C-alpha positions as CSV (number, residue, x, y, z in Angstrom):
1,M,67.3,64.7,-9.7
2,N,68.4,66.0,-6.4
3,L,64.9,67.1,-5.6
4,L,63.6,63.6,-6.4
5,K,66.3,62.1,-4.2
6,R,65.3,64.4,-1.3
7,K,61.7,63.5,-1.7
8,R,62.5,59.8,-1.6
9,A,64.8,60.3,1.4
10,F,62.0,62.2,3.2
11,A,59.5,59.5,2.5
12,E,61.9,56.8,3.8
13,W,62.5,58.8,7.0
14,L,58.8,59.4,7.5
15,W,58.0,55.7,7.0
16,S,60.8,54.6,9.3
17,F,59.5,57.0,12.0
18,L,56.0,55.6,11.7
19,V,57.3,52.0,12.0
20,L,59.4,52.9,15.0
21,F,56.4,54.7,16.6
22,A,54.1,51.8,16.0
23,C,56.6,49.3,17.5
24,A,57.1,51.5,20.6
25,G,53.3,52.0,20.9
26,V,52.8,48.2,21.2
27,F,55.0,48.2,24.3
28,L,54.1,51.6,25.8
29,R,50.4,51.4,25.2
30,P,49.5,47.7,24.9
31,D,45.8,48.2,25.9
32,T,45.3,50.9,23.3
33,A,47.1,48.9,20.6
34,A,44.9,45.8,21.4
35,A,41.8,47.9,21.4
36,G,42.6,49.3,18.0
37,A,43.3,45.9,16.5
38,A,40.1,44.5,18.0
39,A,38.1,47.4,16.6
40,G,39.6,46.8,13.1
41,L,38.9,43.1,13.3
42,S,35.3,43.8,14.4
43,L,34.8,46.2,11.5
44,C,36.1,43.5,9.1
45,A,33.9,40.7,10.5
46,E,30.7,42.7,10.8
47,T,30.8,45.0,7.8
48,L,33.7,44.6,5.4
49,I,33.6,40.9,4.5
50,P,29.8,40.5,4.3
51,A,29.4,43.7,2.2
52,L,32.5,43.5,0.0
53,F,33.2,39.9,-0.7
54,P,30.1,38.9,-2.6
55,F,30.1,42.1,-4.6
56,M,33.8,41.7,-5.6
57,V,33.1,38.1,-6.8
58,L,30.0,39.3,-8.8
59,S,31.8,42.3,-10.2
60,S,34.6,40.1,-11.5
61,L,32.1,37.8,-13.2
62,L,30.1,40.7,-14.6
63,L,33.1,42.2,-16.4
64,E,33.5,38.9,-18.4
65,S,29.8,38.3,-19.0
66,R,27.6,39.3,-21.9
67,F,25.7,41.7,-19.6
68,A,28.7,44.1,-19.3
69,G,27.2,46.1,-22.1
70,L,24.0,46.9,-20.2
71,F,25.5,50.0,-18.9
72,S,26.2,51.6,-22.2
73,F,24.2,54.7,-21.2
74,L,27.4,55.8,-19.5
75,N,29.3,55.8,-22.7
76,P,28.9,59.6,-23.4
77,F,30.6,60.4,-20.1
78,L,33.5,58.0,-20.8
79,K,33.8,59.4,-24.4
80,L,34.3,62.8,-22.8
81,L,37.2,61.2,-20.9
82,H,38.6,59.7,-24.1
83,I,38.1,56.2,-22.8
84,Q,37.4,53.7,-25.6
85,S,36.8,50.4,-23.8
86,G,33.3,49.0,-24.1
87,K,33.6,47.3,-20.7
88,A,34.7,50.5,-18.9
89,C,31.0,51.3,-18.2
90,A,30.7,48.1,-16.2
91,A,33.8,48.9,-14.2
92,L,32.5,52.4,-13.5
93,V,29.2,50.9,-12.2
94,C,31.2,48.5,-10.0
95,G,33.0,51.4,-8.4
96,L,30.0,53.6,-7.9
97,L,27.8,50.9,-6.4
98,G,30.4,48.8,-4.6
99,G,33.0,51.4,-3.5
100,F,36.7,51.8,-4.1
101,A,37.7,48.2,-3.7
102,P,35.5,46.6,-6.3
103,G,36.1,49.6,-8.6
104,A,39.9,49.4,-8.3
105,K,39.8,45.6,-8.8
106,A,37.6,46.0,-11.9
107,V,40.0,48.7,-13.4
108,D,43.0,46.4,-12.7
109,S,41.2,43.5,-14.4
110,L,40.5,45.5,-17.6
111,Y,44.0,46.9,-17.6
112,R,45.6,43.4,-17.4
113,S,43.3,42.0,-20.1
114,G,44.3,44.9,-22.4
115,E,41.0,46.7,-22.4
116,L,42.5,49.9,-20.9
117,T,45.8,51.7,-21.5
118,R,47.8,52.9,-18.6
119,R,46.5,56.4,-19.0
120,E,42.9,55.2,-19.2
121,A,43.3,53.0,-16.1
122,E,44.7,56.0,-14.1
123,Q,41.7,58.0,-15.3
124,M,39.3,55.3,-14.4
125,L,40.7,55.1,-10.9
126,I,39.8,58.8,-10.4
127,C,36.2,57.8,-11.4
128,C,35.9,54.5,-9.5
129,V,37.7,55.1,-6.2
130,I,34.8,56.4,-4.2
131,A,33.0,55.3,-1.0
132,G,30.0,53.3,-2.0
133,P,26.4,54.3,-1.2
134,G,26.0,51.4,1.2
135,F,28.9,52.7,3.4
136,V,28.0,56.4,3.1
137,V,24.2,56.1,3.5
138,N,24.2,53.3,6.0
139,G,27.5,53.6,7.9
140,I,27.8,57.4,8.0
141,G,24.3,58.7,7.3
142,V,22.2,56.4,9.4
143,M,24.6,55.0,12.0
144,M,26.6,58.1,12.7
145,L,24.6,61.2,11.6
146,K,21.2,59.4,12.3
147,S,19.9,60.6,8.9
148,A,19.7,58.6,5.7
149,D,19.0,61.8,3.8
150,A,22.2,63.3,5.1
151,G,24.0,60.2,3.8
152,W,22.5,60.6,0.4
153,L,23.7,64.3,0.3
154,L,27.2,63.1,1.2
155,F,27.2,60.5,-1.5
156,L,25.8,62.8,-4.2
157,S,28.4,65.5,-3.3
158,Q,31.2,62.9,-3.7
159,L,29.7,61.8,-7.0
160,G,29.6,65.3,-8.3
161,A,33.2,66.1,-7.2
162,Q,34.3,62.7,-8.8
163,A,32.9,63.8,-12.2
164,V,34.5,67.2,-12.1
165,C,37.9,65.7,-11.2
166,A,37.6,63.0,-13.9
167,V,36.9,65.6,-16.6
168,A,39.7,67.9,-15.4
169,A,42.1,65.0,-15.3
170,S,41.2,63.9,-18.8
171,F,42.3,67.2,-20.3
172,L,45.4,67.5,-18.2
173,M,46.6,63.9,-18.7
174,R,45.8,63.9,-22.4
175,G,47.6,67.2,-23.0
176,R,50.7,65.9,-21.1
177,H,50.9,62.4,-22.3
178,G,49.0,62.4,-25.6
179,A,47.0,59.5,-26.8
180,F,48.7,56.2,-26.2
181,A,49.1,54.0,-29.2
182,R,47.4,50.6,-28.9
183,T,48.7,47.2,-29.7
184,G,46.5,44.3,-30.6
185,G,45.2,43.8,-27.1
186,G,44.8,47.4,-26.1
187,Q,47.9,47.7,-23.9
188,D,50.3,50.6,-24.2
189,A,52.7,50.3,-27.0
190,D,55.7,50.6,-24.6
191,E,54.4,47.9,-22.3
192,A,54.8,44.2,-22.8
193,E,53.1,42.0,-20.2
194,S,53.3,38.3,-19.7
195,P,50.7,35.9,-21.1
196,H,49.6,35.3,-17.5
197,E,48.7,39.0,-17.0
198,H,46.8,39.0,-20.3
199,T,44.7,36.1,-19.2
200,A,44.2,37.4,-15.7
201,G,41.0,39.3,-16.7
202,K,39.4,36.1,-18.1
203,A,37.7,35.4,-14.9
204,S,36.0,32.0,-14.4
205,F,34.1,31.4,-11.2
206,S,37.0,29.8,-9.3
207,G,39.3,32.6,-10.5
208,A,36.9,35.3,-9.4
209,V,36.5,33.7,-6.0
210,R,40.3,33.1,-5.6
211,S,41.2,36.7,-6.5
212,S,38.3,38.1,-4.3
213,V,39.4,36.0,-1.3
214,S,43.0,37.3,-1.6
215,A,41.8,40.9,-2.0
216,V,39.4,40.8,1.0
217,L,42.2,39.3,3.2
218,M,44.5,42.1,2.1
219,L,41.8,44.7,2.8
220,C,41.1,43.3,6.3
221,G,44.8,43.4,7.1
222,T,45.1,47.0,6.0
223,V,42.0,48.1,7.9
224,T,43.1,46.3,11.1
225,F,46.6,47.9,10.9
226,F,45.3,51.4,10.4
227,S,42.7,51.0,13.1
228,F,45.6,50.0,15.4
229,L,47.7,53.0,14.2
230,T,44.8,55.4,14.6
231,H,44.3,54.4,18.2
232,L,48.0,54.8,19.0
233,L,48.0,58.3,17.5
234,T,45.0,59.4,19.5
235,P,45.7,60.6,23.1
236,A,43.6,58.9,25.8
237,G,40.5,61.0,26.5
238,A,41.3,63.4,23.7
239,D,38.7,65.9,22.4
240,P,36.7,64.6,19.3
241,A,38.1,67.5,17.2
242,L,41.7,66.4,18.0
243,R,40.8,62.8,17.3
244,Y,39.4,63.9,13.9
245,L,42.6,65.7,13.0
246,S,44.7,62.7,14.0
247,S,42.7,60.3,11.9
248,V,41.4,62.2,8.9
249,F,44.6,61.5,6.9
250,L,44.7,57.9,8.0
251,E,41.3,56.2,8.0
252,V,37.8,57.4,6.9
253,T,35.6,55.5,9.4
254,S,37.5,56.7,12.5
255,A,37.5,60.3,11.2
256,C,33.8,60.3,10.5
257,R,33.0,58.8,13.9
258,S,35.1,61.5,15.6
259,A,33.4,64.2,13.5
260,C,29.9,63.0,14.6
261,E,31.0,63.0,18.2
262,T,31.7,66.7,18.0
263,N,28.0,67.5,18.0
264,G,28.7,70.7,16.2
265,P,26.9,72.3,13.2
266,Y,29.7,71.3,10.8
267,R,29.9,67.6,11.6
268,S,28.3,66.7,8.2
269,A,30.8,68.9,6.4
270,L,33.7,67.2,8.4
271,C,32.4,63.8,7.2
272,C,32.3,65.1,3.7
273,A,36.0,66.3,3.9
274,A,37.0,62.9,5.4
275,L,35.3,61.1,2.5
276,S,37.0,63.3,0.0
277,L,40.5,62.9,1.4
278,M,40.0,59.1,1.8
279,G,43.0,58.7,4.0
280,G,46.2,56.6,3.7
281,C,44.3,53.4,4.4
282,V,42.3,53.6,1.2
283,F,45.3,54.6,-0.9
284,L,47.4,51.6,0.3
285,Q,44.5,49.3,-0.4
286,V,44.1,50.6,-3.9
287,R,47.8,50.3,-4.4
288,A,47.7,46.6,-3.5
289,L,44.7,46.0,-5.7
290,V,46.0,47.4,-9.0
291,S,49.0,46.7,-11.1
292,P,52.3,48.4,-10.1
293,S,52.4,49.9,-13.6
294,I,49.4,52.0,-12.8
295,S,50.4,55.2,-11.1
296,L,48.4,56.5,-8.2
297,R,49.8,60.1,-8.6
298,P,46.8,61.3,-10.7
299,L,44.4,59.9,-8.1
300,L,46.3,61.5,-5.2
301,L,46.5,64.9,-7.0
302,S,42.8,64.8,-7.8
303,R,42.1,65.1,-4.1
304,I,43.3,68.7,-4.3
305,L,40.4,69.6,-6.5
306,H,38.0,67.0,-5.1
307,L,37.9,68.4,-1.6
308,P,36.7,71.9,-2.4
309,C,34.3,70.6,-5.1
310,A,32.8,68.1,-2.6
311,L,32.3,70.7,0.0
312,V,30.7,73.1,-2.5
313,F,28.3,70.4,-3.8
314,F,27.4,69.4,-0.3
315,R,26.6,73.1,0.6
316,L,24.4,73.5,-2.5
317,L,22.6,70.2,-1.8
318,A,22.1,71.2,1.8
319,K,20.4,74.4,0.7
320,C,18.2,72.6,-1.8
321,F,17.2,70.0,0.7
322,P,17.4,71.7,4.1
323,R,15.3,69.0,5.9
324,A,18.0,66.4,5.2
325,L,20.2,68.0,7.9
326,A,17.4,69.1,10.2
327,A,17.2,67.8,13.7
328,E,13.7,66.3,13.2
329,A,15.0,64.3,10.2
330,N,17.2,62.3,12.6
331,I,14.3,60.8,14.5
332,G,13.6,57.2,13.7
333,A,16.4,56.8,11.2
334,R,16.9,53.2,10.4
335,P,19.6,51.4,8.3
336,L,18.7,50.5,4.8
337,I,20.6,47.2,5.2
338,A,21.5,46.0,8.6
339,V,24.6,43.7,8.4
340,R,25.3,41.9,11.6
341,M,26.3,38.3,11.2
342,P,27.5,35.9,14.0
343,A,31.2,35.5,14.0
344,D,31.1,31.7,13.7
345,V,28.6,31.8,10.8
346,L,30.7,34.5,9.0
347,F,33.9,32.4,9.5
348,F,32.5,29.2,8.0
349,L,30.8,31.1,5.1
350,F,34.1,32.8,4.2
351,L,35.9,29.4,4.6
352,L,33.5,27.7,2.3
353,C,34.0,30.4,-0.3
354,A,37.7,30.1,0.0
355,L,37.5,26.3,-0.4
356,A,35.4,26.8,-3.5
357,C,38.6,27.8,-5.3
358,G,39.7,24.2,-5.2
359,L,36.4,22.7,-6.1
360,F,36.3,24.3,-9.6
361,P,39.9,23.9,-10.9
362,A,38.9,23.1,-14.5
363,H,38.7,26.4,-16.2
364,G,38.4,24.9,-19.6
365,S,35.6,22.6,-18.8
366,L,33.6,25.4,-17.4
367,R,34.1,27.5,-20.5
368,S,33.3,24.6,-22.8
369,A,30.1,23.9,-20.8
370,S,29.0,27.5,-21.0
371,N,29.7,27.5,-24.8
372,D,27.6,24.3,-25.2
373,V,24.7,26.0,-23.4
């Protein structure tokens, strides 16, 4: 008990120090603070909202559609993890294709609807919290490393490490907690959630848009704050290696950008390590997207195994495909999907989607209409 109190006290002191440091930085380095916030807002406007918002709406609708069973070919892997839900395959696909935000949101939706127990939800987070191929291949591979092939190697190495961590966690968690008993809805026997939480997974169009708008706004706020914090922690004119060390535990994009500016032979491996660690920004976003009943401790501990596995997989893939990291492979690299929208168009598009929440308030009429069809 004393050890637990000491850990909590240390966490409170650390958090208080960071808050005090950030407040002081606003007054001592106002230009740097403003530049960090502006960089975060630019990232949200040009990449995060256009890429994530439509996918998050569609993933919410997919989980409640009849096409959620199309991904049953993933059932053998989920059976290995002792996950019984038939919709877990669709949630896994949402995470692998859309990234950690749609994946975490899908897991939370299945947990609240009773499809997943708490243990299964924590295991699914280990599987689904991953940087999507769009960000890894486009943002890091093409834009930073100037090689789409290098981006694919990074994504495949993360995918392999993800599978190893998920299998290892299934044995450890099952041996420690045992199989949770299920009630009628699939929730843990010791958990009783309100009717509102049980119906939260029944996503109509307006519900999917409303929840996605709220999630994207939260993500944008977190990204902007961590961009501001990363700029404050980075000394002016610092070496790229120092900037990498100061940002690798905070924010993935800044760490990968600093790694690519090193121009060293290990810059791809440094990007691989940053993707594996994910940073505090990702963990806080996942924490805000999932139910407080779902612990992030298994996900956090999985990074201990994930990091060496990802680096080993990346090394093996680099030996199998040496041209992916060759200098000539970087010539003429072009993005697979170029996302650059004018700010005014993006604002009005997002505003219209937000207003759509009020245009479709009748959940029952929509469901009855779909049943008539």
